[in-house]
C-alpha positions in Angstrom: -46.9 49.2 -27.8 -43.4 50.0 -26.9 -39.9 48.9 -28.5 -38.1 46.1 -26.4 -35.1 47.1 -27.8 -35.3 51.1 -26.8 -37.0 49.6 -23.5 -33.6 47.1 -23.0 -31.6 50.9 -23.8 -33.6 52.9 -21.3 -32.3 50.2 -18.8 -29.0 50.4 -19.5 -28.1 54.1 -20.0 -24.0 53.7 -20.2 -24.5 52.5 -23.9 -26.1 56.2 -24.3 -23.1 57.9 -23.8 -21.1 58.3 -27.0 -17.4 58.9 -26.3 -16.5 60.2 -29.1 -18.8 63.5 -29.0 -16.3 64.1 -26.0 -12.4 63.9 -27.6 -10.8 66.3 -29.1 -10.2 65.7 -33.0 -6.3 66.0 -31.5 -4.9 62.7 -29.5 -2.7 64.5 -27.6 -5.4 66.5 -26.3 -7.4 63.5 -25.6 -3.7 61.8 -23.8 -2.7 65.1 -21.6 -6.8 65.3 -20.7 -6.8 61.4 -19.4 -3.6 62.0 -17.7 -4.9 64.7 -15.4 -8.1 62.4 -14.6 -5.8 59.8 -13.6 -3.9 61.8 -11.4 -6.2 63.8 -9.8 -8.0 60.0 -9.2 -4.3 59.7 -7.6 -3.6 56.6 -9.9 -0.7 55.0 -8.5 2.1 56.6 -10.3 0.2 57.8 -13.4 3.2 58.5 -15.9 4.1 54.5 -15.5 3.6 52.5 -18.7 4.3 49.2 -20.0 7.1 49.5 -23.2 7.0 46.4 -25.1 9.9 45.8 -27.8 10.6 43.0 -30.2 14.1 41.6 -30.7 15.6 40.8 -33.8 14.3 37.0 -33.5 10.7 38.2 -33.5 11.0 37.7 -29.0 8.7 40.1 -27.5 9.4 41.6 -23.9 7.7 44.1 -21.8 9.2 46.3 -19.0 7.3 49.3 -17.1 8.8 53.0 -17.6 8.2 56.2 -17.0 7.1 58.7 -19.3 9.0 62.1 -18.5 7.5 64.5 -21.4 6.1 65.1 -24.2 7.9 67.3 -26.8 7.0 68.4 -30.4 4.9 65.5 -30.2 7.2 62.8 -29.0 6.9 60.8 -26.0 9.6 60.6 -24.0 11.8 58.4 -21.8 15.3 57.6 -20.7 17.3 54.7 -20.3 20.5 52.5 -20.7 20.8 52.5 -24.9 23.2 49.0 -24.1 20.4 47.6 -22.3 17.7 45.0 -23.7 15.5 47.4 -24.6 18.3 49.4 -26.1 19.1 46.6 -28.2 15.5 45.9 -29.4 14.7 48.9 -29.8 18.4 49.7 -32.1 17.0 46.0 -34.1 13.4 47.4 -34.5 12.3 50.6 -33.8 8.6 50.1 -33.8 7.6 49.9 -30.1 4.2 50.0 -28.1 3.1 51.9 -24.9 0.9 51.1 -22.0 -0.9 53.2 -19.7 -3.6 51.6 -17.4 -5.8 53.4 -14.7 -7.9 51.2 -13.0 -9.7 53.4 -10.8 -10.7 55.6 -13.6 -11.3 52.1 -15.4 -9.1 53.5 -18.6 -6.1 52.4 -20.6 -4.0 53.8 -22.8 -2.2 52.0 -26.0 0.1 53.8 -27.9 1.9 52.0 -30.9 4.5 54.3 -32.7 8.5 54.5 -33.6 11.3 55.2 -31.1 14.5 56.9 -32.0 16.8 58.4 -29.2 16.7 61.7 -28.4 19.0 64.8 -29.3 22.3 64.4 -27.0 21.0 68.0 -26.0 17.7 67.1 -24.4 19.6 64.0 -22.4 22.2 66.1 -21.5 19.7 68.4 -19.8 17.3 65.7 -18.2 20.2 63.7 -16.5 21.6 66.9 -15.1 18.4 67.5 -13.6 18.6 64.1 -11.9 20.5 63.9 -8.0 23.6 62.4 -7.9 22.8 58.7 -6.5 20.9 58.1 -10.1 23.7 59.9 -12.4 26.3 57.8 -10.5 23.9 55.0 -10.6 23.5 55.3 -14.7 28.0 54.6 -14.8 27.6 52.1 -12.8 24.7 49.4 -13.8 26.0 47.3 -16.7 21.9 47.3 -17.0 20.5 43.3 -18.1 23.8 42.0 -18.1 25.0 39.5 -15.8 25.4 40.2 -12.5 27.6 37.6 -10.2 26.4 39.6 -6.8 25.2 42.8 -5.5 29.1 43.0 -4.3 30.4 43.7 -7.5 27.3 46.7 -8.5 28.5 48.6 -5.2 32.3 48.2 -5.6 31.4 49.8 -8.9 29.7 52.7 -7.3 32.4 53.4 -4.9 34.7 53.8 -7.7 32.7 56.1 -9.3 32.0 58.1 -6.4 35.6 58.8 -6.4 36.6 59.3 -10.0 33.6 61.5 -9.8 34.2 64.0 -6.9 32.1 67.0 -7.7 29.6 67.0 -10.9 28.9 63.6 -13.0 29.2 63.7 -16.5 26.0 61.8 -19.0 27.6 58.5 -19.7 27.7 58.0 -24.0 25.6 54.6 -23.1 22.6 56.2 -21.6 19.8 58.8 -22.5 16.6 59.5 -24.1 14.5 57.7 -26.4 11.3 59.9 -28.4 8.3 57.7 -29.3 6.7 59.1 -32.7 3.2 57.9 -32.0 1.9 55.9 -35.0 -1.3 55.5 -33.4 -3.9 56.0 -29.8 -6.3 53.9 -28.7 -8.1 54.9 -26.1 -10.3 52.2 -23.7 -12.9 52.8 -21.2 -14.2 50.3 -19.2 -18.0 49.5 -19.0 -19.4 47.1 -16.3 -21.7 45.4 -19.0 -18.0 44.6 -20.3 -19.1 46.5 -23.5 -16.2 49.0 -23.6 -15.6 51.6 -25.6 -12.0 51.5 -28.0 -11.5 54.6 -29.5 -8.0 54.8 -32.3 -6.4 57.6 -33.9 -4.5 56.4 -36.4 -2.1 58.5 -38.2 -2.5 59.2 -41.7 0.0 61.8 -43.5 0.0 64.8 -41.6 -3.7 64.3 -39.7 -5.4 61.4 -37.9 -8.3 59.2 -38.5 -10.8 58.8 -35.9 -12.9 55.6 -35.1 -14.2 53.5 -33.3 -13.4 49.7 -32.9 -15.5 46.9 -31.4 -14.6 46.0 -27.3 
């Protein structure tokens, strides 16, 4: 007599595959593999992620940014240091990231510690940007109140005259690096019994385990 539980499992093949066996023990390798899958699936802006920060008075906030590169185990993005996110990172460097890929039915959550990159890293990236973006980094007093767009466009015009040739990187603009302390790789299932694989940073290595959906 067949086992009803076996019959149930046979009819729900998606339960049978355990993705932990397919994953590398290094979460950065997994991250790059999943990023490549998202890119190949034509996910819209695969390097876009939600950055979560918390203010000194414990108010959380989120916004969408772009991951620009991975250097020496650090996830790098660039922004205005004086912006709301910059002020919140200064008050509390513990941040979160979320990459969502609906076509692939996957998401990647990252928690970590955020600090400024070395100035040389910021300079190199800033110098690679188009002139308009460089001027914009000077012109925008990011997150501050703006009376009207004319105020902003007037600053742009003034800066175009101030920097007729090369545009130097302003001290208030540059890179941040996130040192991950946790990765979570989520894969959606039609059954809603989604797969969640977590990597926690333990000393110089990673502890890998599964979570309930």
